[in-house]
N, C-alpha and C positions, 0 to 999 in steps of 0.2 A: 543272410546276415545273422551272425550269432552274437551273444552277449560278450564274448571274448573280444570282438572287434569294436562293439559299440561303446563299452565303458572306457577303453583307452582314448577313443576319440573325444568323449566329453571331458575326460580328465585333463587332456592337453589344452582344452579350450576354456578352462576355468578362468584364467585372467581376462580373456575377452568377454566372457559372460558377466564377470563382475564389473567390467567397464560399462557394459550395456545397462546393467542394473543401476549403476550410479547415475547414468544419464537419464534413465526413466524416473528414478526417485527424485532427482533434482529438478524435474519439470513439474511444478505443483498443479494438481488437477482437482480442486474442490468441485463437488457435484453441481453447483449452481453457477459456475463461472464459465459460460459458453465460450468466450474468446480463448481462454486458456485450454479448455477441453478440445476445441477445434484444432488448435495448433498441435496439441499432443496427438490427436487422431491422424493428422498429416504425417507426423513423425513415425507413428506406428505403421502407417500404410507404406511409407518408404522403406522401412526396415523389412517388413514382410515381403515386399516386392523383391528386395535384394536377396531374400532367402529362397526365392523361386515361386512365390504365390502370385496368383492373379487377384488383385486387390481392388475393392470398391469402397469409396467413402459414401456412406448413406446419410444424406442431409437430414437434419433434425431441427426444425424451427423452434421447438419447445425446449431444447437443451443442447448438450454437446452432440456432435455428429457421431454416428456409429461406424464401425469398420467391419467389413466382411471380406475374408480371404478364401479363395478356392485353391486347392493344391492337389494335384494328381501325379503320382509317380508309380504307375502300374495300371491296375484294372480301373476303368472309368465307367463301367456299365452297372456296377453294384450301387446300392444305396450308400450315400456318404456317411462318414462319421462326423459328428458335430462336436467341436471343442468350444466351450463357453468361457469367456473372460469378461472382466470389466476393468476400466481404467480410471474411473472416478474414485476419489478417496474422501474420507471424512475430515481431512486435515485442512485448515484454512490457509490462505496465502500468508506467507511470513513464517510458517512453521519451521522452515529450514534454518532460520536464524537461531532457533532454540533447540532444534533436533536435526543437526546436520548429518549427512551421510558419513558414516565412518565404519571402519572394521577394527574390532578390538576383541581379543581373546577368542578368536574363531567365530565371532558373530558380526554380521553386517547390520547396521542400524540405519533408520531413516523413516520419515513419515510415509506410510503406505507400503513399505517394503515387504511386509508379510501379507498384507491384504490390499492389493494383490499384484503390485508392480513386478515383483520377481517372476510371477507366473507368465507375464508377457515375454520375458526373456527366455523362459523355459520353452515356450511355444516356438519362438523364433529359432532357437538353436536346435530344437527338435526337428524343425523343417530343414535346417541346414545339414543336420546329420543324415537325414533321409537322402537329400540330394548328393552330398559329398561322398557318402558311402554307397550310393547307387542301390538303395534299399527298395525292393519292389513291394508296393502296398496292395493289399487285397481290395481296397475300396478308396475312393477319393476322400479328401478331408475338406470340411468347411470350418473355418475359424471365425467365430462371431465375437467381437469385442465391443461391449456397450458402454455407455457413458453415464448411466443413472442407476446402477444396482444399489448403491448405498442409500438412495432415496426412494426405493420401492419399485424401480424398473417400469415406471409409468409409461414412458415412451418406447420402451424396447420389448415389453412383454409379448405383444402380437408378433413381432419379428422373431423372437426366440421360439415361440410356439410354432410359427410357420416353418422355420428351419427344422425344428425337432420332428415334426410330422413327416418330413421327407428323409429322416435319418435312421440308420440302423441302431445307433446307440449314441449316448451323450457323455462326454467327459467334462467335468466342471473343475476349473483350475483354481478354486478357492483354497485357502490355506488349510492344512490338515489339523487334526486334533493333536494334543501333546504326544510326542513320541512318533510323529509321522503317521498317525492312525487315519485311515480313510473314513469318509463319512457315508454310511449307508442309510441313515435316518436323519431327517431334519423335521423339526416341528413346523406346522403351518402357523403363520403369524398374521396378525391384523390388529386393527384398532376400531373399537366402537365409540361413537360419540353419543352420550346420553344427555338430553336436555330436559329439565323440568321447568314447567311454566306455572306460576302462581298468580297472585294479584297484589300489587303494591298498596300499602296503607301506612299511615303514621303509626309508628310503633308505640307511641305513648297515648295519643288521642283516640285512634280507631284501630287498635291492634286486631280486634276480632273481625274487622271487615276485610282484612288481608288474608292471603293464602301464601304461606311461607314456602317458597320454592326450594330453599336449602333444607328445610325439614323434610320435604318430599324427597329430595335427593338422598338424604340419609337413609330413608326407607329403601330406596332403590339400590343403594350401594350394598346394603346388607343382603338384599336378594341376589344381586349380581355375584357377590363373593361366594354365596351359597351354591352357585352353579359350578364352581371349581370341583375337580375330582382328582385328588392327589394320587390315587392308585392308577388312574388312567393317564396321569401326567398332564391333565388339563388345568391351565392356570388362567386366572383373570386378575389383573392388577390395575387399580385406579392410579394412574400416574400423575394426573393433574386435575384440579377442580377449581372452579371460580364461580362466584355468584354474589348478588347483592350490590347495592350502590352506596349505602351509608348505614351507620349503626342504628339510626333512629327511623329506618324505613324497613317495613316488612319486605323481604326480597321477592321480586316478581320473576326472577330467572336464575337458574344455576346450570352449569355445564361441566361434565366430567369426561375425561378421556380414559378409555379402558383398554389396556394392552391385553391381548388374548393369544394363547399358544396351545396347540393341540398336536397329538401324535398321529391321529387318524382322521380321515374324512368324515367318518361317522360322528366323531365328536364335534367336528366343525359344523356339520349339519345340525346337530343338537343345539349348539350354542346360537347359531343364526336364528333358529326357530324360537328358542326360549327368550332371547334378547328382544326379538320383534314382538313377543307376547307380553312384555312388561306393561303393567297397568298401574295407574296412580292409586295411592293409599288415601290421601287427603281429599275430602269432597271438593270438587271444583278444580283440582289441579290437573295438569296435563303432563304426559311423558312422551318424548319423541326420541327415537333411536335411529341412528344412521351409521354408515360404515359397515365394517365386517372384516372377514378374512381376505387379505390382499395377496397372500401366498398360501396355496394349499400345502398340506404336509407332503414331505417326501417319505413314502413308506417303503419298508424293506422289500415288499413284493416287487418293487420296481428296480431294486438294486442288487438283490442277493445273487442272482445267477451271474450277472456281469462281474460282481466282486470276486466270485470264485474263479472266474477265468483270468481276471487281473492278478489275483493272488498266485496262480500258477505261472504266469509270465514273470512276475516279480521274483519267484524262486530261481528262475533261470539267470537272473542278475545277482543272485545271492541275497535277495531281500525277502524277509518274512513279513509280509504286509498284514496288518490287523484292521478291523473295522470297529466303528463306534458311532455314537449318535450325539446330536447337539440340539439345543433349544432355539438356535438362530436359524433364519431362513436364507436361501440363496436362489439364484435363477434356476438351479436344478430342481427346486420344488415344482416349477411350472412344467418342466419336461417329464419328470416322474409321474405327475398327476395325469399326463396324457397317455401313460402306459408305455413310454419309450424307456428302454433300459438305460439307467442313469447312474453314474458314480461320481462322487464329489470328494473334495479334499486332496486333489492331486498336486497342490503347490509344494513349495519347499518347507520342510519343518522349521519351526521357530516358535515365537511366542509374542504376546502383547499386541494383538490387533487393536488398533484405535487407541493404544495406551502409550505412555511416555517411553516405555522400554521396548517398543515394537522392534523386532529383529528377526533375522533368519540365521540358520546355521550354515556357514560357508561350505563345510565339508560335505553337506548333503546335496549340494547343487548338481554335481555331475551325475549322481545316481538318479536324481529325479528327471533330468533331461533324458538320460538313457532309458528310463522306465517309460517315459512318454513316447519316445520313438519306437520302443519295442511293442508297446500297446497298439500303436497304429499299424505295425506290421503283423501283429498276432491276433487282432480281433476282427 
């Protein structure tokens, strides 16, 4: 199969692909709504089965069900390729009333269309292309579509890692960077919870019998921000803080949430150790630290070789693919940290993930479907 045959196939099916995208976008799937998520999982399973895959619904009592599809069109003895998607979105039910699906000036809009419902259509039509064009694949495919990526992948991480360990490489169908740039680096992300414990007292009658937990927290926050390293790209940001009960009471407790992002595992290890080593400044106060990095960094050592091969295949389709990095995490962070060759950002170019102007570029859809099918054949 050559690029000359693959691109015409995807171009002629653009109207069908757009209809599929509209159907997916107009089925709202907020991360915490199990009933809606499960209905959507069934919809996906049916569509992937129609495309020729053997599909399983993976029950998930703690959230939406996950979907796993196996597809073989050629060699079945090699390690499979793993394609990672998620179908949950950050958009609450009712968002379609204010953000309806629409196509305007070459852009298709809708809640979750860029992150990442369109990618689900890419995978489906990539499978259809392989089947319809009788493309022989060098290895089978596993498509894993999860329901909780937007809330940290708590119920799917073990499943993702299990599949990745059995796979030759991983393609992550998250949205690309501006200009269609693929993602070869992602920061590791996480949240630390810092709690300071003091002692309550009347602020007017017995102020010196108290230990001010908010004052202790102020000392701790200065120490925490000092751990950042701008040159290394390590950031710590206190996003929320609360403490105290009344203005006339010396506060006995304060709590802060600290967003943390790092480019390397070495920096992640440093922060975990130094955060755990925080000690109180005020006599009698306590400091308690919990949480940490919930996604390891996706480092370029896990992506560079695979990106170069993908870039070569892209050129056969007339695409000059570029690479870039982002401070956000994805499920590809998990697979890259295992040492499995991983490449992210293979969705359709667009803009506005999680924002009012979220959209994709319609003319880019056929090329991205063709690229995906070509990668499956060429990797």
